[in-house]
Biotite code that builds the C-alpha atoms (Angstrom):
import biotite.structure as struc

atoms = struc.array([
    struc.Atom([0.000, 0.000, 0.000], chain_id="A", res_id=1, res_name="MET", atom_name="CA", element="C"),
    struc.Atom([1.571, 3.297, -1.049], chain_id="A", res_id=2, res_name="SER", atom_name="CA", element="C"),
    struc.Atom([0.799, 6.573, 0.658], chain_id="A", res_id=3, res_name="ALA", atom_name="CA", element="C"),
    struc.Atom([-0.899, 9.300, -1.312], chain_id="A", res_id=4, res_name="THR", atom_name="CA", element="C"),
    struc.Atom([-0.029, 12.182, 0.987], chain_id="A", res_id=5, res_name="ARG", atom_name="CA", element="C"),
    struc.Atom([2.799, 13.180, 3.279], chain_id="A", res_id=6, res_name="LEU", atom_name="CA", element="C"),
    struc.Atom([2.689, 12.498, 6.986], chain_id="A", res_id=7, res_name="THR", atom_name="CA", element="C"),
    struc.Atom([3.060, 15.444, 9.355], chain_id="A", res_id=8, res_name="ASP", atom_name="CA", element="C"),
    struc.Atom([6.675, 14.435, 10.032], chain_id="A", res_id=9, res_name="LYS", atom_name="CA", element="C"),
    struc.Atom([7.442, 14.249, 6.315], chain_id="A", res_id=10, res_name="GLN", atom_name="CA", element="C"),
    struc.Atom([5.875, 17.667, 5.744], chain_id="A", res_id=11, res_name="GLN", atom_name="CA", element="C"),
    struc.Atom([7.927, 19.102, 8.605], chain_id="A", res_id=12, res_name="ASN", atom_name="CA", element="C"),
    struc.Atom([11.009, 17.467, 7.108], chain_id="A", res_id=13, res_name="PHE", atom_name="CA", element="C"),
    struc.Atom([10.357, 19.204, 3.774], chain_id="A", res_id=14, res_name="VAL", atom_name="CA", element="C"),
    struc.Atom([9.957, 22.608, 5.439], chain_id="A", res_id=15, res_name="ARG", atom_name="CA", element="C"),
    struc.Atom([13.234, 22.166, 7.281], chain_id="A", res_id=16, res_name="GLU", atom_name="CA", element="C"),
    struc.Atom([15.100, 20.571, 4.384], chain_id="A", res_id=17, res_name="TYR", atom_name="CA", element="C"),
    struc.Atom([14.514, 23.446, 1.960], chain_id="A", res_id=18, res_name="VAL", atom_name="CA", element="C"),
    struc.Atom([16.125, 25.876, 4.395], chain_id="A", res_id=19, res_name="LYS", atom_name="CA", element="C"),
    struc.Atom([19.655, 24.478, 3.963], chain_id="A", res_id=20, res_name="ASP", atom_name="CA", element="C"),
    struc.Atom([19.269, 21.117, 2.153], chain_id="A", res_id=21, res_name="PHE", atom_name="CA", element="C"),
    struc.Atom([20.725, 19.182, 5.081], chain_id="A", res_id=22, res_name="ASN", atom_name="CA", element="C"),
    struc.Atom([18.723, 15.979, 5.485], chain_id="A", res_id=23, res_name="SER", atom_name="CA", element="C"),
    struc.Atom([20.152, 15.071, 8.904], chain_id="A", res_id=24, res_name="THR", atom_name="CA", element="C"),
    struc.Atom([19.273, 18.439, 10.479], chain_id="A", res_id=25, res_name="ARG", atom_name="CA", element="C"),
    struc.Atom([15.875, 18.382, 8.774], chain_id="A", res_id=26, res_name="ALA", atom_name="CA", element="C"),
    struc.Atom([15.149, 14.915, 10.163], chain_id="A", res_id=27, res_name="ALA", atom_name="CA", element="C"),
    struc.Atom([16.050, 15.978, 13.704], chain_id="A", res_id=28, res_name="ILE", atom_name="CA", element="C"),
    struc.Atom([13.967, 19.164, 13.431], chain_id="A", res_id=29, res_name="SER", atom_name="CA", element="C"),
    struc.Atom([11.036, 17.174, 12.053], chain_id="A", res_id=30, res_name="ALA", atom_name="CA", element="C"),
    struc.Atom([11.067, 14.910, 15.103], chain_id="A", res_id=31, res_name="GLY", atom_name="CA", element="C"),
    struc.Atom([13.027, 11.861, 13.996], chain_id="A", res_id=32, res_name="TYR", atom_name="CA", element="C"),
    struc.Atom([15.472, 10.298, 16.456], chain_id="A", res_id=33, res_name="SER", atom_name="CA", element="C"),
    struc.Atom([18.913, 11.905, 16.648], chain_id="A", res_id=34, res_name="LYS", atom_name="CA", element="C"),
    struc.Atom([20.472, 8.435, 16.654], chain_id="A", res_id=35, res_name="ARG", atom_name="CA", element="C"),
    struc.Atom([18.965, 7.538, 13.292], chain_id="A", res_id=36, res_name="SER", atom_name="CA", element="C"),
    struc.Atom([18.648, 11.017, 11.793], chain_id="A", res_id=37, res_name="ALA", atom_name="CA", element="C"),
    struc.Atom([21.258, 10.530, 9.079], chain_id="A", res_id=38, res_name="MET", atom_name="CA", element="C"),
    struc.Atom([19.678, 7.346, 7.742], chain_id="A", res_id=39, res_name="GLN", atom_name="CA", element="C"),
    struc.Atom([16.058, 8.447, 8.202], chain_id="A", res_id=40, res_name="ARG", atom_name="CA", element="C"),
    struc.Atom([16.803, 11.819, 6.609], chain_id="A", res_id=41, res_name="GLY", atom_name="CA", element="C"),
    struc.Atom([18.129, 10.127, 3.499], chain_id="A", res_id=42, res_name="GLN", atom_name="CA", element="C"),
    struc.Atom([15.189, 7.713, 3.384], chain_id="A", res_id=43, res_name="GLU", atom_name="CA", element="C"),
    struc.Atom([12.632, 10.495, 3.750], chain_id="A", res_id=44, res_name="VAL", atom_name="CA", element="C"),
    struc.Atom([14.440, 12.705, 1.221], chain_id="A", res_id=45, res_name="ARG", atom_name="CA", element="C"),
    struc.Atom([14.349, 9.874, -1.344], chain_id="A", res_id=46, res_name="ASP", atom_name="CA", element="C"),
    struc.Atom([10.601, 9.306, -0.969], chain_id="A", res_id=47, res_name="ASN", atom_name="CA", element="C"),
    struc.Atom([8.911, 10.221, -4.293], chain_id="A", res_id=48, res_name="PRO", atom_name="CA", element="C"),
    struc.Atom([6.156, 12.234, -2.577], chain_id="A", res_id=49, res_name="LEU", atom_name="CA", element="C"),
    struc.Atom([8.727, 14.140, -0.532], chain_id="A", res_id=50, res_name="VAL", atom_name="CA", element="C"),
    struc.Atom([10.751, 14.863, -3.673], chain_id="A", res_id=51, res_name="ILE", atom_name="CA", element="C"),
    struc.Atom([7.666, 16.354, -5.332], chain_id="A", res_id=52, res_name="LEU", atom_name="CA", element="C"),
    struc.Atom([6.950, 18.522, -2.294], chain_id="A", res_id=53, res_name="GLU", atom_name="CA", element="C"),
    struc.Atom([10.561, 19.725, -2.147], chain_id="A", res_id=54, res_name="ILE", atom_name="CA", element="C"),
    struc.Atom([10.351, 20.657, -5.831], chain_id="A", res_id=55, res_name="GLU", atom_name="CA", element="C"),
    struc.Atom([7.178, 22.656, -5.135], chain_id="A", res_id=56, res_name="LYS", atom_name="CA", element="C"),
    struc.Atom([8.965, 24.668, -2.445], chain_id="A", res_id=57, res_name="TYR", atom_name="CA", element="C"),
    struc.Atom([11.965, 25.264, -4.684], chain_id="A", res_id=58, res_name="ILE", atom_name="CA", element="C"),
    struc.Atom([9.744, 26.564, -7.490], chain_id="A", res_id=59, res_name="ARG", atom_name="CA", element="C"),
    struc.Atom([7.871, 28.993, -5.246], chain_id="A", res_id=60, res_name="ARG", atom_name="CA", element="C"),
    struc.Atom([8.568, 32.530, -6.286], chain_id="A", res_id=61, res_name="LYS", atom_name="CA", element="C"),
    struc.Atom([8.485, 34.061, -2.827], chain_id="A", res_id=62, res_name="ASP", atom_name="CA", element="C"),
    struc.Atom([10.866, 31.446, -1.358], chain_id="A", res_id=63, res_name="ASN", atom_name="CA", element="C"),
    struc.Atom([8.971, 31.672, 1.929], chain_id="A", res_id=64, res_name="ASP", atom_name="CA", element="C"),
    struc.Atom([9.174, 28.300, 3.658], chain_id="A", res_id=65, res_name="VAL", atom_name="CA", element="C"),
    struc.Atom([6.343, 29.010, 6.074], chain_id="A", res_id=66, res_name="ASP", atom_name="CA", element="C"),
])
């Protein structure tokens, strides 16, 4: 079963990730464990739905994350 929308944590990850494109920091800020942040950040970043959301933020003209 594939998800059709981002979880709250994934959405928070996207908001943090587009600030400096650091997946580990974004994972920690989004609420993932510090111990697994590097791995989870990469996994979340590689999720196709997350990629689409990141691209939306990048294309925004006002570049306002919030």
